[in-house]
C-alpha positions, 0 to 999 in steps of 0.5 A, a space after each residue: 898368428 906369430 904376431 899375436 904370440 910375440 906381442 903377448 910375450 913382449 907385453 908380459 915382459 913389460 908387465 913384469 918390468 912394470 911390477 918390479 919397478 913398482 916395487 922399487 918405487 914402493 921401497 924408496 917411498 917406504 925408506 922416506 928417500 928424498 923426492 929428487 931421488 924418487 922422481 926418476 924412478 917414478 918416471 920410469 914406472 910411468 913410462 912402463 905403464 904407458 908402454 904396457 897400455 900401448 902394447 895391450 892394443 892387439 889384433 883380436 884375429 877379426 881385423 879390429 884392435 883388441 884393448 886387453 888393458 881396458 878389459 882387464 881394468 873392467 874385470 878388476 873394477 867389476 871384481 870378476 877376479 883379482 890377485 889373491 892376497 893382494 894387500 900383502 903383495 900377492 902371489 903369482 898364479 893365484 886368483 880370487 873370483 868376485 861375485 860376477 866371476 863366481 856366478 859366471 863360473 857356476 853358470 858355466 859348470 851348471 851348463 857343463 853338468 847339463 850338457 855332459 853329466 845329465 845328457 850322457 847319464 854320467 856318474 859324478 864323484 868328488 874325490 880328495 885333493 890330497 893324494 899319497 905319493 904311491 898313487 902318483 908314482 904308479 900313474 907316472 906323475 912323480 917321474 914325468 909331470 915336469 917342465 924344464 926350467 933355466 936360471 939367469 946366471 947372475 940374478 937367479 931369475 927363473 924361466 920355463 925353458 921353452 917359454 924363454 926360447 919362444 919369447 926371445 925368438 919371437 922378439 927377434 922376429 918382431 924386431 926384424 919386422 920393424 927393421 924391414 919396414 923401416 920402423 926400428 927404434 933408435 938404439 938406447 945408449 950402450 945398445 947395438 943397432 938392430 940388424 935385419 935377420 937373414 931370410 934363412 935365419 928367420 925361417 929357422 926361427 919360425 920353424 923352431 917356434 912351430 915345433 918347440 915341443 920337440 925339444 927336450 933334455 939335451 936337445 933343448 940345451 943345445 938349442 939354447 946354446 946355439 941360438 944364444 938364448 939369454 934372459 930378456 931383461 938382463 941379457 945374462 946367460 942362463 943355466 942348462 935346463 933342468 927338470 922341475 916337477 910341477 906337483 905341490 909336495 906335502 906331508 900327510 899326518 904329523 909323523 912326516 912318514 907319509 909323503 903326498 901331493 896336491 893332485 895335479 888332476 882329478 882323474 886318479 880319484 876316478 880310477 881308484 874308485 873304478 870297482 865301486 863305480 862299475 858295481 854301482 852301474 850294475 856291471 854295464 860298460 860303457 859308462 862314464 864318471 865325471 867330477 868338478 874340482 880343484 887341481 894344483 900345478 906349481 908352475 915355474 913362471 905363472 903368467 897370462 892371468 887365468 891362463 897359467 895359474 897354480 890352483 884351478 878348477 877342472 871338470 873331467 870325464 872318464 869314459 870307460 869302453 871296451 878296447 876292442 869296440 870303441 864305437 858309440 851308440 850316439 855317434 850318428 847324432 854328431 856324425 854330420 857336425 862340421 868342425 875345424 880339425 887341425 890334424 898332426 899331419 897338417 901341422 907336420 906339413 905346415 898347413 892349416 886346419 880343415 873343416 871336416 865332418 866328424 864322421 869323415 874324420 873317423 872314417 879316414 882315421 884322422 880321429 882314432 875311433 867313434 867314442 873319441 870323435 863323439 866327445 870331440 864333437 860334444 866339446 865343440 858344441 858345449 864351447 860354442 853354446 856358452 859363447 865361444 866364437 866358432 871362428 876362433 875355435 879349433 880342434 888340434 891333434 897332439 903330435 907324437 912328441 907332445 903326447 902325454 905319457 898315458 895317451 894313444 890319441 889326443 885332441 885339444 880344443 884351442 881357443 884364440 884370444 889376444 894371447 894366441 891359441 890357448 889349449 882349454 880342453 883336452 880329449 885323450 884316449 888314455 887306453 888302459 894305462 891307468 887302470 892297468 898300472 894301478 892293478 899291477 901295483 896293488 893287486 886289485 883287479 880293476 877289470 870288467 867281467 863280461 859273460 861270453 855267448 859261447 865258451 872260449 877254448 884256448 891252450 895257455 901258459 898259466 900260473 897258480 899259487 899254492 894257497 897252502 904254502 904261499 900264505 904261511 911262507 910270506 905271511 903279511 908280505 903275501 900281497 906284495 908278492 902276489 902283486 909281483 905275480 899279477 904284474 906278469 899279466 897283460 889286460 888280465 891275461 898272463 904274459 906267456 913269455 914272462 911265465 916261461 922266463 920265470 919257470 926257467 929261472 926257477 929251474 936254473 936256480 934249483 927250484 928258487 929265484 929272487 923277485 921284487 915285490 910291489 913294496 920294493 922288497 926282495 923275496 925268495 920264490 920257490 917252485 913249491 909255492 907256484 905251479 907254472 904249466 900249459 893248460 887247455 882253458 875253457 873260459 865262460 867269462 871275458 875279463 878285460 881292463 877297459 880303455 878310457 876316453 878322457 875329456 878334461 876342461 880347464 874352467 879358468 882358461 875357458 872363462 877367460 877366453 869367453 870374457 875376451 870373446 864377449 868383450 866389445 866397446 859401444 860408442 856413446 854420447 860422451 865416451 865408449 861404453 864397455 859391454 860383455 856380450 854373454 849369452 843369457 845362459 851363462 850371464 852372471 845376472 840375467 835381468 836388471 830391474 830398474 825403477 826410473 826414480 825413488 818413488 814409493 809408488 814403484 815398490 809393489 811393481 818391483 816386488 812383483 817383478 823380482 818375485 816372479 823372476 826368483 820363482 823362475 830361478 832367474 838371477 836378477 838385480 835391482 839398481 835403484 841408485 841415483 844415477 841416470 837410467 842410461 848410466 845404470 844400463 851401462 853399468 850392467 852392460 859391463 857385467 854382461 846382463 842381457 836384459 833390463 826391466 824398467 819400472 816408470 810412471 806409466 807402470 803405475 797407470 797401466 801395469 806395463 814395463 819396458 824390456 831392454 836387450 843389451 846388445 841392440 839396446 832396443 826395447 818393447 813394452 808389455 804387461 808385467 806377466 807377459 814380460 816375465 814370461 818373455 824373459 823366462 823363455 829368453 833365458 831358457 833359450 826357448 826363443 830369441 830376441 829377434 823372435 820377440 821383436 817380431 812378435 811385439 812392437 818396439 818401444 821408442 824412448 830416449 836413453 840418457 
């Protein structure tokens, strides 16, 4: 795996150098520089392009060579996606989806809604992208949603610090492999000869790469200095790492007084609407809300295409559950599902993933609870259904040092591609962090109220507000002071230690003390405004803040990994043909309709076929171009179209057409209504092509 990651890093460095060199050539040509001065720069650009092409031939993890450059060329040619604002030079980390890219994403999202929202009876919401600063302060994003960055001390080029360490150490390991195998290139003029690494040094580098997330702040600074990490293209020193908040800041309204951010996740909209969702669900728990929408992260150094971008589509679920009972009613449905689990303990021991049933993982405490285990299983089933290769999919548990500030357990669905193992789905037990934080900040009780079968009798310290004096004393500021008092609760129960401390402060201050309201202002609290005493409480209602299990899907990342897993080349008579092996359920176009010529006799049959497909909600395309039938098949194989219906002269005679399957290229021939029914069953996954082949005789024809 280290080979794939370091090769990807080197490829990225060459790609960046190629872009910069292209800018140099453009500038020289724009300035009408003499040809003899431009040509050497053009030669450098051509050399970089060739180097990029060679480096793109990477191991795909299955023993064959994966040609990423060919895939990316295909995706651009067929306009699956392309850099945004391309004719203005583009902006790193921003992409536009073309027709097949939009259709592929929409099909993935449609299946996601079926698999989760409909199957689990979730409540879908759509919330605003703009978020006030106060919300994200409370959630912890203003303080903690940041990465460390460094700058080249001479050029000012910016790098994400951990990525730079990974790139430099990865390159040193790659160079050592070349030296050890005798394949080290001759040093360029002025460059030092590559020397082999000591065995302990290489082992240290590999360990650092495995545990890089452990290095933050001063530890990261010391690591950069000790290992002499420098800017790769210039060999200049870099600055000490500093935190950079990844949220896009903006102003809401014309006055400039209301700071906001483009949301870094969709989750906060769910939490702020919890009361309405809870009421809509008639006060029943557990339940889940779900949403699909854009999120924004101002990445320090966007790279790797759709894998690290600044604007992206997320699909998120917030499942609300009793913190004292995280069992799931449907857990038995997935208990026996065997999945590749890469636990924190296995990572710590430098071991690999273990195939284990979800039931065993929960029983052994590897996965924290049934609800978390249930969603881990459902995530695995969804990804494999849309076409992710199970052999290149693993479920990795976060180690304690990389756990998000709100999570108590978290698993990532990681998918392997030519870029290495990439996190595409996170499934976190957020506990009650967000709802508790927003309750304390606003004073609004985001709680579940549950009737107890028998009353609960307890002796508790309590605080009661004197409503007659409290309101007049604070007037419009009463809510901020009430928010401070409510902050002394834990899951809606008074923190008895804090109440006793406040009582002591009032006593020590002759009946008064200073407190800070939720608005940040200082207020004087007196003992005539509140009563703090120990009481025997008889409760008929249990009030609690629910825990939240959150599966979060990065749709762009999943889409790109699917493209890599679907791509292969099929040898043809003249050249290799590119194919995207999409399952029919996600293919942008399900069926190609191909008339063998421009004969007007074919039109009624084409209309009959297209009408039948549309009535079955099957996306289709008629290709009546002048190209040969073989080239038209090949062109649509590149789009991942799984089936093709061909209308020929025999159709006019007996109303039969052929049906071709993309991957086998085999065909059958039947009457049009039969073919339409077969296609419908194939698209709806009611049958398979193997079953179709078993039922109908093969039709043998010669592809041009």
